[in-house]
C-alpha positions as CSV (number, residue, x, y, z in Angstrom):
1,M,-21.8,13.4,-81.8
2,G,-19.5,15.8,-80.0
3,F,-16.7,18.1,-80.8
4,D,-13.2,18.4,-79.5
5,V,-12.7,22.0,-78.8
6,T,-9.3,23.7,-78.2
7,V,-9.3,27.3,-77.1
8,L,-6.0,29.2,-77.7
9,D,-6.2,32.4,-75.7
10,N,-3.7,34.6,-73.9
11,L,-6.6,35.8,-71.7
12,S,-5.4,39.4,-72.1
13,S,-9.0,40.7,-72.3
14,G,-10.9,37.8,-70.8
15,Y,-11.0,35.6,-67.8
16,E,-10.6,31.9,-67.3
17,K,-13.5,32.0,-64.9
18,N,-15.8,32.8,-67.9
19,L,-15.1,29.3,-69.2
20,E,-16.1,27.6,-65.9
21,K,-19.3,26.0,-67.3
22,V,-17.4,24.4,-70.3
23,K,-14.0,23.8,-68.6
24,D,-14.5,20.0,-68.7
25,K,-15.5,20.1,-72.4
26,I,-12.6,22.1,-73.8
27,K,-8.9,22.1,-73.9
28,L,-7.6,25.6,-72.9
29,V,-4.1,26.6,-74.2
30,K,-3.0,29.9,-72.6
31,E,-0.8,31.3,-75.4
32,N,-0.7,34.3,-77.7
33,V,-1.5,34.0,-81.5
34,I,1.7,35.8,-82.1
35,Y,3.5,32.6,-81.1
36,S,1.1,30.2,-82.7
37,L,3.8,28.8,-84.9
38,S,5.9,27.8,-81.9
39,T,6.4,24.2,-81.0
40,N,4.4,24.5,-77.8
41,V,1.2,25.5,-79.7
42,L,1.4,23.3,-82.8
43,P,0.5,20.0,-81.1
44,Y,-2.9,21.6,-80.1
45,I,-3.7,22.7,-83.6
46,R,-2.9,19.4,-85.3
47,G,-5.9,17.3,-86.1
48,Q,-8.4,20.1,-86.0
49,D,-11.0,20.3,-88.8
50,V,-12.0,23.9,-88.4
51,M,-10.3,27.0,-86.9
52,F,-12.4,29.9,-85.6
53,H,-10.3,33.0,-85.4
54,L,-11.5,35.6,-82.8
55,A,-8.1,36.8,-81.6
56,A,-7.5,40.5,-81.9
57,I,-7.1,43.7,-80.1
58,P,-10.5,45.1,-81.0
59,D,-10.6,48.5,-79.3
60,P,-9.5,51.2,-81.7
61,S,-8.2,53.4,-78.9
62,S,-6.0,50.6,-77.6
63,C,-4.7,50.0,-81.2
64,D,-3.9,53.7,-81.5
65,K,-2.1,53.8,-78.2
66,H,-0.2,50.6,-78.8
67,I,0.2,50.4,-82.5
68,D,3.1,47.9,-82.6
69,E,1.3,45.5,-80.2
70,A,-1.9,45.8,-82.2
71,F,-0.1,45.1,-85.5
72,K,1.6,42.0,-84.0
73,S,-1.7,40.7,-82.6
74,N,-4.1,41.6,-85.4
75,V,-1.9,41.2,-88.4
76,E,1.0,39.0,-87.5
77,G,-1.2,36.9,-85.3
78,T,-3.7,36.3,-88.1
79,F,-0.9,35.5,-90.5
80,N,0.5,33.0,-88.0
81,L,-2.8,31.3,-87.5
82,L,-3.4,31.0,-91.2
83,L,0.1,29.6,-91.8
84,S,-0.5,27.1,-88.9
85,A,-3.8,26.1,-90.5
86,I,-2.1,25.5,-93.8
87,K,0.8,23.5,-92.2
88,N,-1.7,21.3,-90.3
89,G,-4.2,20.6,-93.1
90,I,-6.9,22.8,-91.6
91,N,-9.0,23.7,-94.7
92,R,-11.6,25.9,-93.0
93,V,-10.8,29.0,-91.1
94,I,-13.7,31.2,-89.9
95,F,-12.7,34.7,-89.0
96,L,-15.0,36.7,-86.7
97,S,-14.3,40.4,-86.8
98,P,-15.1,42.6,-83.7
99,V,-18.1,45.0,-83.8
100,H,-15.7,47.9,-83.7
101,V,-15.1,47.7,-87.5
102,Y,-18.5,49.4,-87.9
103,G,-17.6,52.4,-85.9
104,V,-19.4,54.0,-82.9
105,N,-22.1,55.9,-84.8
């Protein structure tokens, strides 16, 4: 029993080379969650059973310096993913928060 895995990532803080070992087992969609409601992303979301949401700008200093971009990614992006899940009948969304929510101390 296997899984069909689709990775939606704009690769702003990661590298495609990090997926080298699994590249033949996943479908990579290079896109931003801000645009997850657009027609070029919806076909990849359809038919999925579960959505794991890890997309965010996790670094607090980056969020402070680029507050508009952080809001779009972290808040609007999450909203768009949840709306996409609803529109496509995905009943399970698992949100993984970055370690930064605990602070540095």
